[in-house]
N, C-alpha and C positions, 0 to 999 in steps of 0.2 A: 166725661164719658165713663159710664158705669160698665166696667169690663164684664162683670158677672152677668149683668142683664143682657149684654150682647151675646155672650156664650149661650145663655138660656134661649134667646130668640133664634140663634143659629141652629140649635138642637131642634127647636120647634119647626124650623124651615125644612130641615132634613127629614123630620117625621112627616111633614105635609107632602114633601116630594115622594117619599117612599110609600105613603098610604092613600093618597088622594090623587086620582088621575084628573088632569085638567079637563074642563068642560069641552074644549075644542076637540080633544082626542075622543072623549066619550061620545060626542055627537057624530064624529066621523065613523066610529065603530058601529054605532046604531044605524047610521045610513047604509053602511056596508052590509050589515046583517039583513036589513030589509031588502037589499038587492040580491042576496044570495039565497040558495036553497040547499037542502040535503046536508051533507057533512060540513060544507063551508059555513052554513048558517049555524049549525050546532057549535062549531068552533068559536065563532064570534059571540054567540049567546053565552057560552061558557066564560069567555073573557069578560063580558059585561057582568056576569054573576060574580066573578072574582073581584072586579072593581068595587062592586057594592059591598061585598064581604070585607074587603080591605078597609074601605072607608068607614063602615059601621063599626068594625072591630078595632080600628086604629092599629092594624097590623100590616106589615109589608105586603105589597101586591104580588111580589115574586120572591122566591127563596134566594135568588141571586140579587142581593141588594146593591151590587155594583161597586165600582171604584168611585169614591167620593170626589167629584170634580167641581171646581169653583172657578167662575169667570168673574173677575173683580175689576170694575171700572171705578177708580177712586180719584177724587179731586186732589190736586197737588197741595191744597190748603186744608184737607180733611184732618182734623185734630187727632184722630185715633190711628193714623197710618202706621206708626211705629210698632204698635202692638197687635195689628190686625192678623198677621200670619199666625201668631201664637194662639190667638183667640179661635181662629178657624180650626187649628189642630186640636185644641182642647175640646171644642164642640164635637168634632168627629169621634174622639175618644169617649166622650160622655154619651153621644148618641148610640154608639156601638153597644153600650150596656143598657141604656134606658129604652130604646125602641123595641126590640134590639135589632142590630144589624149583624149579618153574617160576617165574620172576620175574613176579608177577601184579599189581604196583602201578604204575599209570600216573597221571600228572598229569591231572586232569579237563579242563584247558583246553589244555595243550600236547601231551598224549599221551606226554610223556617218561617213560621207565621207568628208575628208578635201578638196577634189576638186582639188588636185595637184599631185596625184599619188605617194605621199610620206606618210609614216606612220611608225609605229613601225617595225623595221627590213625591211622596204620596202622603196626604191627599194632594192631587194635582191642582195647583193654583195658577191661573193665567192672569197676569197683571197688565192693566192699561191705566196709565196716569193721564188724567184729563184735567181740564180747567175746573175751578170751583172748589167747594168745601164739603161736598156730599159724597156718599159711597153707595154703589149698587153692586150687590153680590148675587150672581146667578148660580143656581145649583143644578147640576146635571149628573145624577148618579148613573153610571154607565156599566151595564151588564156585560159579562164576558162573551156570551153567545153572539150578541150583535156586534161587539167590538172586534171579534174574530173575523168578521166579514168586512172590515175596513180594507181599503186598497189604495195603492199609489201607482199611478201610471205616468211615466215620463214620456209623453207622446212626441212624435215628430210634428213640428208645426204644420207640415204639409198636409196632415190628415184633416185639418180644419175642424169645424163644429160637427161635421158628419162623423168624423173619427172619434170625437169626444162622446157623441151620443152612442156610438157602437160600443165603446169601452165601458161606459156606465151600464148600459142595458145588459151587455154580455156578462159583466161581473155580477150584477144583482140577480139575474136569472140563474147564473151558475151557483149562487149561494143557496138557491132553492129554499128549503124550510129551515136551514140552520139558524138564521137570525130571528126566528119566531115572528114571521110576518102575520098580518100586514103591519109594516112599520113605516118609518119616515127615512128617506134617503137624503143625507146631507152631502152636498157636492161643493168642493172648492176648485176653482179653475184659475190657473195663472200663479204668479209669484214664484216660489221655489218649492222644493220637495216638502219642507216643513210647513211652509205657510199655507199651501193649498189644503193640507190635511187639517190644519188649525181652522181655516175658514169653513171647511166642511163641518167640523164639530160645532163651531159657533152658529152656523145656519140652523142647527137643531133647536136653538133657543126660540126661534120664531114659532108662533102658533100654527097649527095645522090649518091650511087654507090661506095663510097670509102670504101674498105674492111679493116678489122682489119689486122694488119701485121702478125699475127700468123695464119697459114693455117687452123688449126682445128677450131679456132674461126671464121674465115672468112667463112668456109664451113657451120658452124652452122647458121650464119647470113642468108646465101642464103637459107638454108633449112627451116628456120622459115618463111622467106618472102614467100616462095612458099606454105608452109602449110597454112599460113594466107590467101593468095590469093585464095587458093583452097576452102575457106569457101563459096564463092559466095556472100558475103555481098555487095561488090561493092561500087562505088562512092556514098557518102552520105547515105549509107545503103540501096540503092534502087536496089541492084542486079548488078552483073557484075563480071568480071575477076580480077579487080584491087581494092583490099581493102587496100593494103599496098605498098607504093613506095619502102620502104627499111626497114631493121632491122639493127641496130647498137648495138654492144655489147662491153662493157668494163668489166674488172674483177679485183678483188683483192683477195689475199690469205685470207682464212677463218679459223675460229676455227674448229677443227675436229668434234665438236658436232653440228655445225650449217651450214646451207646452205641458206643464204639470197639471194633472187632474187627481184630486183626492176624493175618496168616497168614505163616508162614515155613516154606518147604518144604525138606526135606533129602532129597537123592537116595538111591538104594540104598546108595551108599558112605557110610554114616553114620559118619563118622570122629570119634572122640572119644578123649581120654586125660585122666588126672588126675595131678597132682603134689601130694603133701602134704609139708609141712615143719613139724617141731616146733621149739620154742624152742631146743633144743640143736643144731639143724642137721641132724637126721636126715631124709633125703629118701627118699620112696617114689614110684615111678612105677607107676601102675595103668593 
């Protein structure tokens, strides 16, 4: 395994995530623009112009380049496992200079910024050890504005799905224009306080329009999307039909006495990339 090549490809993946918006999101923004008029359409058209400028100029599509977040699913027999964490950290440091990325990591007590997007527990890396000998690294740069609209609700099980829907819609509508809508609302239901929020963030890796495989969950995603769009908040909170491009839900079994619901909002700049590595060292950036 060539360490330098993997670091180079990880930097390329960070650049792609920061500068090229996925086709699924671009299509959703275009469809929303066609359905809007007035200020709402102007806002969406400006977003699309921004997407083109970022792609053509290979520059970040937003000045907030986010906290670099990695979801790693790695085979137990993957030969490069022992050095993978250090390679990711080196890639973030290099990407900060080369792309460039805004230095976004500050010490929570002193406010000191190391200037390289690296710090205690940052970049955040979520690890899952799976069978096999390959590795998949999902990149999800997460901006502060949308992350500030995350929420945890420890609901009473007695409220049921009706109460879950009320909590999600009330929270997202209450955020109004703060998270730069129209965005993607990730929802995690069940598990515990930490797990439901993690599931909500993992759901954001799904392409816009990709439904949950279970029919009842998929129908709830569509219902919530439509309820949120019915709020009239609109693009950037300035009114319109499109507040939410999609809702994605993941769930875990829960304790009988607890009904945790996590919400993680992703702004319209739904930045994602994927790196796959096989046991022979072949690397692909998607």
